[in-house]
C-alpha positions as CSV (number, residue, x, y, z in Angstrom):
1,X,-31.2,25.6,-43.1
2,X,-30.9,28.5,-45.5
3,X,-29.1,26.0,-47.8
4,X,-32.6,24.6,-48.7
5,X,-33.8,27.9,-50.2
6,X,-30.5,28.6,-51.8
7,X,-30.4,25.2,-53.4
8,X,-34.0,25.5,-54.7
9,X,-33.2,28.9,-56.2
10,X,-30.0,27.5,-57.8
11,X,-31.9,24.5,-59.2
12,X,-34.6,26.7,-60.6
13,X,-32.0,28.9,-62.4
14,X,-30.1,25.9,-63.7
15,X,-33.3,24.2,-65.0
16,X,-34.5,27.4,-66.7
17,X,-31.1,27.8,-68.4
18,X,-31.0,24.2,-69.5
19,X,-34.5,24.5,-71.0
20,X,-33.6,27.7,-72.8
21,X,-30.5,25.9,-74.3
22,X,-32.7,22.9,-75.4
23,X,-30.7,20.6,-73.2
24,X,-32.2,17.2,-72.1
25,X,-29.8,16.6,-69.2
26,X,-27.6,18.7,-66.9
27,X,-24.3,17.0,-66.3
28,X,-22.4,19.4,-64.1
29,X,-23.1,22.5,-62.1
30,X,-20.2,24.7,-61.1
31,X,-20.9,26.8,-58.0
32,X,-18.9,29.6,-56.3
33,X,-19.3,29.8,-52.5
34,X,-17.7,32.6,-50.5
35,X,-16.6,31.7,-47.0
36,X,-18.6,34.6,-45.5
37,X,-21.9,33.3,-46.9
38,X,-21.9,30.4,-44.4
39,X,-23.2,28.1,-47.0
40,X,-22.1,24.5,-46.5
41,X,-21.4,22.6,-49.7
42,X,-22.4,19.2,-48.3
43,X,-25.7,20.6,-47.2
44,X,-26.3,22.0,-50.7
45,X,-25.4,18.6,-52.1
46,X,-27.9,16.9,-49.8
47,X,-30.7,19.2,-50.7
48,X,-29.8,19.1,-54.4
49,X,-30.0,15.3,-54.4
50,X,-33.5,15.5,-53.0
51,X,-34.8,18.5,-55.0
52,X,-33.4,17.4,-58.4
53,X,-35.2,14.0,-58.4
54,X,-37.2,13.6,-61.6
55,X,-35.7,16.7,-63.2
56,X,-33.1,17.0,-66.0
57,X,-30.6,17.9,-63.3
58,X,-31.0,14.6,-61.4
59,X,-27.6,13.0,-60.9
60,X,-25.7,16.1,-62.0
61,X,-22.3,16.6,-60.4
62,X,-22.0,19.7,-58.2
63,X,-18.6,21.3,-58.2
64,X,-17.8,23.8,-55.5
65,X,-15.2,26.5,-55.8
66,X,-14.7,27.9,-52.3
67,X,-13.5,31.5,-52.0
68,X,-11.7,32.6,-48.8
69,X,-12.5,35.8,-47.0
70,X,-10.0,38.4,-48.3
71,X,-9.6,42.1,-47.6
72,X,-7.6,45.2,-48.7
73,X,-6.1,47.6,-46.3
74,X,-6.9,51.2,-46.9
75,X,-3.7,52.4,-45.1
76,X,-1.0,50.3,-46.7
77,X,-3.0,49.1,-49.8
78,X,-2.1,45.4,-49.4
79,X,-4.5,42.6,-50.0
80,X,-4.6,39.6,-47.6
81,X,-6.7,36.7,-46.4
82,X,-8.5,37.4,-43.2
83,X,-8.2,35.1,-40.2
84,X,-11.3,33.9,-38.4
85,X,-10.9,36.2,-35.4
86,X,-8.3,38.6,-36.6
87,X,-9.6,41.3,-38.9
88,X,-6.5,43.5,-38.8
89,X,-4.0,44.0,-41.6
90,X,-1.1,41.6,-41.0
91,X,1.3,44.1,-42.7
92,X,0.6,47.4,-40.8
93,X,-1.9,46.3,-38.1
94,X,-4.6,48.7,-39.3
95,X,-8.2,47.8,-39.0
96,X,-9.1,50.2,-41.8
97,X,-9.9,47.4,-44.2
98,X,-12.4,46.6,-46.9
99,X,-13.7,43.1,-47.6
100,X,-12.9,42.1,-51.1
101,X,-13.7,38.4,-51.3
102,X,-15.7,35.7,-49.6
103,X,-19.2,37.0,-50.1
104,X,-19.7,35.3,-53.5
105,X,-22.6,32.9,-54.1
106,X,-23.5,32.1,-57.6
107,X,-23.7,29.5,-60.4
108,X,-20.5,30.0,-62.4
109,X,-21.5,27.6,-65.2
110,X,-23.5,24.5,-66.1
111,X,-22.6,21.7,-68.5
112,X,-25.5,20.1,-70.4
113,X,-26.1,17.3,-72.8
């Protein structure tokens, strides 16, 4: 259900930017969603379709760029994609890792008319 609040915040931001740009219509919104956020693109789309009615963003295309969960090992210094239940370095088996990707959640760009 947190997608509702996230979608509303995203829409508010997009509408503000479109207004500042003097745009009459928002055509496309490019979003970046990290795997670790738990945000589900189809839920965002559902709420967006409802919340954007009657706004300049109504009918805009949502484009989702999904970022996998990645990490860097502090022992062998290699970067890798994390498995769902395996948070050890596949190269040296260390668990001394740092999450480097997958927490992203932002509007990358908007396209307006």
